[in-house]
N, CA, C and O of each residue as an XYZ file, in Angstrom:
552
protein
N       0.856     -1.172      0.000
C       0.000      0.000      0.000
C       0.901      1.235      0.000
O       1.921      1.260      0.689
N       0.531      2.245     -0.762
C       1.297      3.471     -0.807
C       1.089      4.278      0.464
O       0.002      4.278      1.041
N       2.127      4.959      0.891
C       2.058      5.769      2.101
C       0.996      6.850      1.970
O       0.300      7.145      2.941
N       0.858      7.444      0.798
C      -0.140      8.509      0.622
C      -1.557      7.974      0.846
O      -2.404      8.658      1.419
N      -1.801      6.751      0.388
C      -3.122      6.146      0.585
C      -3.349      5.852      2.075
O      -4.439      6.077      2.601
N      -2.322      5.356      2.734
C      -2.416      5.080      4.171
C      -2.693      6.364      4.947
O      -3.534      6.372      5.845
N      -1.996      7.446      4.612
C      -2.205      8.725      5.292
C      -3.637      9.216      5.111
O      -4.244      9.735      6.047
N      -4.168      9.052      3.914
C      -5.543      9.465      3.647
C      -6.524      8.665      4.512
O      -7.457      9.229      5.086
N      -6.308      7.370      4.599
C      -7.177      6.510      5.418
C      -7.111      6.936      6.882
O      -8.135      7.015      7.562
N      -5.906      7.209      7.358
C      -5.747      7.612      8.762
C      -6.374      8.980      9.031
O      -6.916      9.205     10.113
N      -6.307      9.896      8.064
C      -6.960     11.205      8.245
C      -8.469     11.026      8.383
O      -9.101     11.694      9.201
N      -9.047     10.129      7.589
C     -10.478      9.854      7.724
C     -10.785      9.218      9.080
O     -11.808      9.521      9.694
N      -9.916      8.355      9.532
C     -10.130      7.719     10.837
C     -10.119      8.759     11.955
O     -10.900      8.663     12.902
N      -9.242      9.747     11.848
C      -9.208     10.823     12.843
C     -10.465     11.676     12.730
O     -11.070     12.043     13.737
N     -10.847     11.984     11.506
C     -12.050     12.793     11.267
C     -13.285     12.110     11.849
O     -14.153     12.774     12.415
N     -13.366     10.793     11.714
C     -14.513     10.032     12.218
C     -14.332      9.628     13.684
O     -15.136      8.881     14.243
N     -13.243     10.146     14.298
C     -12.949      9.913     15.723
C     -12.708      8.439     16.058
O     -12.997      7.984     17.165
N     -12.173      7.706     15.084
C     -11.772      6.333     15.335
C     -10.350      6.297     15.872
O      -9.955      5.350     16.553
N      -9.583      7.340     15.559
C      -8.220      7.505     16.056
C      -8.069      8.922     16.577
O      -8.793      9.832     16.173
N      -7.108      9.094     17.487
C      -6.847     10.439     17.992
C      -5.490     10.957     17.520
O      -5.161     12.127     17.715
N      -4.715     10.085     16.905
C      -3.352     10.438     16.528
C      -3.062      9.898     15.130
O      -3.441      8.772     14.806
N      -2.391     10.701     14.302
C      -2.033     10.272     12.956
C      -0.766      9.427     13.022
O       0.339      9.961     13.114
N      -0.927      8.143     12.974
C       0.192      7.219     13.089
C       1.187      7.342     11.930
O       2.362      7.008     12.077
N       0.712      7.819     10.790
C       1.598      7.916      9.627
C       2.669      8.993      9.802
O       3.656      9.014      9.065
N       2.478      9.887     10.775
C       3.457     10.958     10.973
C       4.790     10.440     11.498
O       5.801     11.136     11.404
N       4.806      9.234     12.046
C       6.063      8.678     12.562
C       6.703      7.679     11.589
O       7.771      7.131     11.865
N       6.049      7.453     10.466
C       6.583      6.511      9.485
C       7.622      7.210      8.615
O       7.360      8.269      8.045
N       8.785      6.613      8.522
C       9.828      7.129      7.637
C      10.041      6.109      6.525
O      10.354      4.944      6.769
N       9.864      6.580      5.318
C      10.046      5.704      4.176
C      11.531      5.539      3.893
O      12.278      6.516      3.940
N      11.969      4.326      3.601
C      13.376      4.128      3.269
C      13.701      4.782      1.933
O      12.893      4.770      1.004
N      14.881      5.346      1.856
C      15.310      5.955      0.602
C      15.743      4.849     -0.338
O      16.506      3.956      0.030
N      15.241      4.927     -1.555
C      15.595      3.922     -2.544
C      16.477      4.564     -3.605
O      16.294      5.724     -3.972
N      17.404      3.809     -4.072
C      18.284      4.301     -5.136
C      17.515      4.290     -6.445
O      16.877      3.301     -6.806
N      17.590      5.403     -7.142
C      16.937      5.457     -8.434
C      17.791      4.713     -9.441
O      19.020      4.748     -9.392
N      17.128      4.056    -10.331
C      17.823      3.278    -11.349
C      17.938      4.075    -12.643
O      17.754      3.539    -13.735
N      18.244      5.364    -12.502
C      18.343      6.234    -13.661
C      19.733      6.137    -14.259
O      20.735      6.135    -13.544
N      19.779      6.057    -15.559
C      21.068      5.981    -16.249
C      21.278      7.251    -17.052
O      20.367      7.748    -17.714
N      22.482      7.760    -16.980
C      22.835      8.969    -17.701
C      23.977      8.687    -18.649
O      24.807      7.810    -18.408
N      24.006      9.445    -19.734
C      25.130      9.348    -20.650
C      26.298     10.152    -20.091
O      26.109     11.185    -19.448
N      27.481      9.671    -20.340
C      28.673     10.434    -20.000
C      28.840     11.540    -21.040
O      28.178     11.536    -22.078
N      29.727     12.479    -20.748
C      30.007     13.548    -21.708
C      30.500     12.951    -23.022
O      30.077     13.370    -24.099
N      31.399     11.969    -22.926
C      31.932     11.334    -24.138
C      30.834     10.662    -24.952
O      30.840     10.730    -26.181
N      29.890     10.014    -24.272
C      28.776      9.358    -24.965
C      27.898     10.406    -25.660
O      27.445     10.187    -26.783
N      27.659     11.544    -24.993
C      26.886     12.626    -25.602
C      27.581     13.140    -26.853
O      26.944     13.348    -27.886
N      28.889     13.345    -26.755
C      29.649     13.857    -27.898
C      29.656     12.851    -29.048
O      29.573     13.237    -30.214
N      29.756     11.563    -28.720
C      29.707     10.519    -29.747
C      28.349     10.541    -30.454
O      28.279     10.460    -31.680
N      27.279     10.652    -29.673
C      25.935     10.710    -30.239
C      25.788     11.933    -31.151
O      25.297     11.815    -32.274
N      26.213     13.105    -30.670
C      26.086     14.329    -31.458
C      26.905     14.268    -32.747
O      26.488     14.785    -33.784
N      28.062     13.638    -32.671
C      28.895     13.499    -33.872
C      28.174     12.653    -34.925
O      28.214     12.970    -36.114
N      27.518     11.582    -34.485
C      26.789     10.718    -35.422
C      25.507     11.375    -35.926
O      25.028     11.062    -37.015
N      24.958     12.287    -35.126
C      23.680     12.901    -35.482
C      23.829     14.267    -36.146
O      22.824     14.911    -36.446
N      25.049     14.721    -36.380
C      25.241     16.102    -36.836
C      24.604     16.425    -38.181
O      24.350     17.596    -38.465
N      24.346     15.453    -38.994
C      23.694     15.710    -40.283
C      22.202     15.374    -40.261
O      21.534     15.415    -41.295
N      21.693     15.046    -39.093
C      20.281     14.694    -38.958
C      19.411     15.946    -38.856
O      19.876     17.008    -38.443
N      18.165     15.806    -39.234
C      17.202     16.904    -39.213
C      17.021     17.484    -37.802
O      16.833     18.691    -37.647
N      17.077     16.638    -36.791
C      16.800     17.072    -35.428
C      18.063     17.339    -34.605
O      18.009     17.369    -33.375
N      19.174     17.529    -35.267
C      20.450     17.751    -34.578
C      20.366     18.912    -33.584
O      20.839     18.793    -32.454
N      19.778     20.013    -33.990
C      19.701     21.183    -33.117
C      18.864     20.891    -31.871
O      19.173     21.383    -30.786
N      17.817     20.104    -32.023
C      17.009     19.702    -30.866
C      17.868     18.874    -29.905
O      17.845     19.102    -28.695
N      18.622     17.915    -30.444
C      19.505     17.101    -29.603
C      20.517     17.978    -28.884
O      20.748     17.817    -27.686
N      21.115     18.899    -29.613
C      22.143     19.782    -29.070
C      21.596     20.618    -27.923
O      22.203     20.686    -26.854
N      20.454     21.253    -28.140
C      19.857     22.082    -27.101
C      19.424     21.260    -25.891
O      19.595     21.689    -24.750
N      18.871     20.090    -26.140
C      18.420     19.248    -25.031
C      19.597     18.794    -24.177
O      19.524     18.831    -22.949
N      20.664     18.373    -24.808
C      21.821     17.864    -24.072
C      22.557     18.968    -23.321
O      22.931     18.781    -22.163
N      22.768     20.110    -23.961
C      23.625     21.122    -23.354
C      22.911     22.232    -22.603
O      23.569     23.062    -21.975
N      21.582     22.274    -22.648
C      20.876     23.302    -21.890
C      19.982     22.725    -20.804
O      19.600     23.437    -19.876
N      19.644     21.446    -20.907
C      18.745     20.852    -19.929
C      17.291     21.201    -20.171
O      16.441     20.933    -19.322
N      16.991     21.796    -21.318
C      15.605     22.117    -21.633
C      14.782     20.839    -21.761
O      15.265     19.828    -22.270
N      13.557     20.892    -21.302
C      12.643     19.767    -21.483
C      12.214     19.733    -22.950
O      12.288     20.744    -23.648
N      11.764     18.561    -23.415
C      11.425     18.453    -24.843
C      10.322     19.421    -25.247
O      10.368     19.969    -26.348
N       9.338     19.645    -24.394
C       8.270     20.591    -24.711
C       8.776     22.018    -24.799
O       8.271     22.818    -25.586
N       9.790     22.340    -23.977
C      10.380     23.679    -24.018
C      11.183     23.887    -25.298
O      11.127     24.953    -25.911
N      11.926     22.862    -25.694
C      12.710     22.966    -26.932
C      11.780     23.107    -28.129
O      11.982     23.977    -28.976
N      10.765     22.257    -28.203
C       9.871     22.265    -29.356
C       8.999     23.516    -29.409
O       8.568     23.924    -30.488
N       8.738     24.125    -28.260
C       7.920     25.331    -28.213
C       8.718     26.613    -28.172
O       8.159     27.685    -27.940
N      10.011     26.521    -28.393
C      10.894     27.683    -28.297
C      10.598     28.691    -29.411
O      10.827     28.398    -30.584
N      10.086     29.887    -29.049
C       9.823     30.883    -30.094
C      11.129     31.524    -30.561
O      12.070     31.680    -29.783
N      11.172     31.882    -31.808
C      12.382     32.453    -32.389
C      12.815     33.708    -31.648
O      14.011     33.927    -31.455
N      11.862     34.538    -31.230
C      12.229     35.779    -30.553
C      12.869     35.533    -29.172
O      13.416     36.462    -28.578
N      12.806     34.299    -28.660
C      13.450     33.979    -27.387
C      14.880     33.482    -27.560
O      15.560     33.193    -26.576
N      15.335     33.381    -28.792
C      16.708     32.977    -29.075
C      17.502     34.246    -29.379
O      17.321     34.863    -30.428
N      18.380     34.629    -28.456
C      19.190     35.843    -28.604
C      20.581     35.443    -29.079
O      21.430     35.036    -28.286
N      20.799     35.564    -30.384
C      22.067     35.148    -30.982
C      23.214     36.097    -30.630
O      24.376     35.691    -30.658
N      22.912     37.338    -30.303
C      23.961     38.297    -29.953
C      24.500     38.055    -28.550
O      25.705     38.154    -28.318
N      23.606     37.735    -27.612
C      24.013     37.517    -26.219
C      24.144     36.043    -25.853
O      24.457     35.709    -24.710
N      23.908     35.169    -26.815
C      23.996     33.719    -26.603
C      23.121     33.249    -25.443
O      23.584     32.548    -24.543
N      21.856     33.645    -25.482
C      20.925     33.216    -24.444
C      19.631     32.705    -25.067
O      19.289     33.025    -26.206
N      18.934     31.909    -24.285
C      17.603     31.417    -24.643
C      16.694     31.741    -23.470
O      17.008     31.417    -22.325
N      15.570     32.380    -23.756
C      14.587     32.678    -22.721
C      13.490     31.625    -22.790
O      12.898     31.398    -23.845
N      13.229     30.989    -21.662
C      12.201     29.943    -21.596
C      10.975     30.531    -20.917
O      11.013     30.856    -19.730
N       9.882     30.670    -21.672
C       8.646     31.185    -21.092
C       7.392     30.513    -21.654
O       6.270     30.952    -21.402
N       7.603     29.439    -22.420
C       6.475     28.670    -22.937
C       6.950     27.285    -23.334
O       8.148     27.007    -23.380
N       5.983     26.424    -23.619
C       6.296     25.063    -24.058
C       5.177     24.561    -24.950
O       4.094     25.142    -25.010
N       5.462     23.476    -25.635
C       4.413     22.803    -26.409
C       3.941     21.620    -25.576
O       4.749     20.886    -25.008
N       2.650     21.445    -25.510
C       2.100     20.285    -24.810
C       0.951     19.716    -25.632
O       0.448     20.357    -26.555
N       0.556     18.526    -25.286
C      -0.544     17.866    -25.994
C      -1.756     17.851    -25.070
O      -1.705     17.322    -23.960
N      -2.844     18.442    -25.550
C      -4.099     18.468    -24.795
C      -5.189     17.921    -25.706
O      -5.396     18.425    -26.810
N      -5.881     16.894    -25.243
C      -6.938     16.248    -26.037
C      -6.436     15.820    -27.406
O      -7.148     15.931    -28.404
N      -5.190     15.323    -27.444
C      -4.627     14.820    -28.684
C      -4.124     15.887    -29.644
O      -3.699     15.569    -30.755
N      -4.168     17.154    -29.226
C      -3.718     18.242    -30.095
C      -2.565     18.995    -29.434
O      -2.588     19.272    -28.234
N      -1.552     19.320    -30.251
C      -0.429     20.087    -29.724
C      -0.811     21.561    -29.659
O      -1.452     22.099    -30.563
N      -0.395     22.207    -28.549
C      -0.644     23.643    -28.425
C       0.460     24.290    -27.614
O       1.135     23.636    -26.819
N       0.634     25.586    -27.830
C       1.604     26.364    -27.074
C       0.988     26.661    -25.714
O      -0.151     27.119    -25.623
N       1.740     26.401    -24.676
C       1.271     26.623    -23.308
C       2.208     27.613    -22.632
O       3.417     27.390    -22.576
N       1.651     28.704    -22.121
C       2.449     29.733    -21.445
C       2.665     29.400    -19.969
O       3.514     30.007    -19.317
N       1.909     28.446    -19.443
C       2.052     28.056    -18.048
C       3.049     26.912    -17.971
O       2.823     25.836    -18.524
N       4.160     27.159    -17.273
C       5.192     26.139    -17.143
C       5.061     25.415    -15.814
O       4.215     25.764    -14.991
N       5.892     24.412    -15.607
C       5.812     23.517    -14.455
C       5.921     24.259    -13.117
O       5.180     23.956    -12.182
N       6.834     25.222    -13.020
C       7.021     25.956    -11.772
C       7.584     27.339    -12.074
O       7.921     27.635    -13.220
N       7.690     28.194    -11.047
C       8.249     29.530    -11.241
C       9.682     29.460    -11.752
O      10.095     30.282    -12.570
N      10.436     28.482    -11.273
C      11.834     28.378    -11.700
C      11.962     27.867    -13.138
O      13.052     27.896    -13.708
N      10.856     27.399    -13.726
C      10.883     26.972    -15.126
C      11.025     28.156    -16.069
O      11.523     28.014    -17.186
N      10.580     29.341    -15.609
C      10.750     30.564    -16.394
C      12.172     31.037    -16.146
O      12.520     31.420    -15.029
N      13.008     31.009    -17.206
C      14.421     31.306    -16.995
C      15.095     31.753    -18.274
O      14.568     31.593    -19.374
N      16.290     32.325    -18.093
C      17.151     32.677    -19.221
C      18.378     31.803    -19.106
O      19.039     31.773    -18.068
N      18.682     31.090    -20.181
C      19.793     30.137    -20.180
C      20.916     30.677    -21.050
O      20.708     31.052    -22.204
N      22.118     30.709    -20.468
C      23.298     31.066    -21.254
C      23.726     29.844    -22.053
O      23.798     28.736    -21.522
N      24.008     30.055    -23.326
C      24.433     28.960    -24.182
C      25.789     29.336    -24.775
O      25.913     30.385    -25.409
N      26.807     28.493    -24.578
C      28.119     28.795    -25.152
C      28.023     29.043    -26.649
O      27.264     28.372    -27.349
N      28.787     29.997    -27.133
C      28.686     30.419    -28.530
C      28.928     29.289    -29.527
O      28.367     29.311    -30.622
N      29.750     28.303    -29.172
C      29.990     27.209    -30.114
C      28.728     26.392    -30.374
O      28.632     25.725    -31.405
N      27.753     26.431    -29.455
C      26.505     25.703    -29.675
C      25.523     26.522    -30.484
O      24.518     25.991    -30.955
N      25.795     27.801    -30.653
C      24.937     28.649    -31.458
C      25.324     28.615    -32.929
O      24.551     29.069    -33.772
N      26.479     28.097    -33.254
C      26.936     28.075    -34.643
C      25.903     27.454    -35.577
O      25.569     28.066    -36.592
N      25.376     26.246    -35.271
C      24.366     25.697    -36.184
C      23.072     26.498    -36.147
O      22.364     26.571    -37.152
N      22.755     27.096    -35.010
C      21.513     27.839    -34.877
C      21.500     29.033    -35.817
O      20.479     29.324    -36.440
N      22.611     29.714    -35.920
C      22.678     30.927    -36.726
C      22.422     30.645    -38.206
O      22.004     31.532    -38.950
N      22.672     29.428    -38.620
C      22.509     29.121    -40.040
C      21.330     28.210    -40.344
O      20.966     28.050    -41.509
N      20.722     27.607    -39.319
C      19.714     26.598    -39.634
C      18.291     26.949    -39.288
O      17.375     26.351    -39.852
N      18.052     27.893    -38.383
C      16.641     28.062    -38.047
C      15.969     29.074    -38.961
O      16.535     30.126    -39.258
N      14.756     28.750    -39.406
C      14.037     29.613    -40.345
C      13.434     30.818    -39.634
O      12.947     30.683    -38.511
N      13.454     31.959    -40.240
C      12.928     33.195    -39.643
C      11.414     33.326    -39.817
O      10.783     34.073    -39.069
N      10.824     32.636    -40.761
C       9.411     32.842    -41.069
C       8.475     32.135    -40.091
O       7.299     32.489    -40.007
N       8.965     31.154    -39.359
C       8.105     30.388    -38.462
C       7.997     31.065    -37.094
O       8.847     31.875    -36.723
N       6.952     30.726    -36.358
C       6.757     31.278    -35.027
C       7.703     30.630    -34.020
O       8.222     31.307    -33.132
N       7.928     29.331    -34.153
C       8.845     28.634    -33.257
C      10.070     28.161    -34.027
O      10.049     28.055    -35.253
N      11.136     27.879    -33.288
C      12.378     27.451    -33.921
C      12.161     26.130    -34.657
O      12.668     25.955    -35.765
N      11.424     25.212    -34.066
C      11.232     23.893    -34.666
C       9.833     23.775    -35.171
O       9.458     22.737    -35.716
């Protein structure tokens, strides 16, 4: 049983005066190691080298070196890419609602709204590859 479900049951028990004390407040969940795997820098560089002629190379580059979420990268408006100052302003994302993609101005948290510095060497492909006529970079 999940701890959150147990806590909910105990809150109802207190509300119905079956208990006087929330027993779940003394329960400490053991910390579990996450089984997340990350690429090393060398693995990232190997991947980018193999993908450099691919259509989505710039998406890979931005995702790897800026930490942008995929919705943020795909929803990146051109006016938020500052090629002179080498920055990207994150203030929207693309999301899927009812099976349709749409631009969403509400991000996950306040800290999701940010300006990211991007080293100039990562802007080299950007300066020559993104179209000016579209609303978003991708």
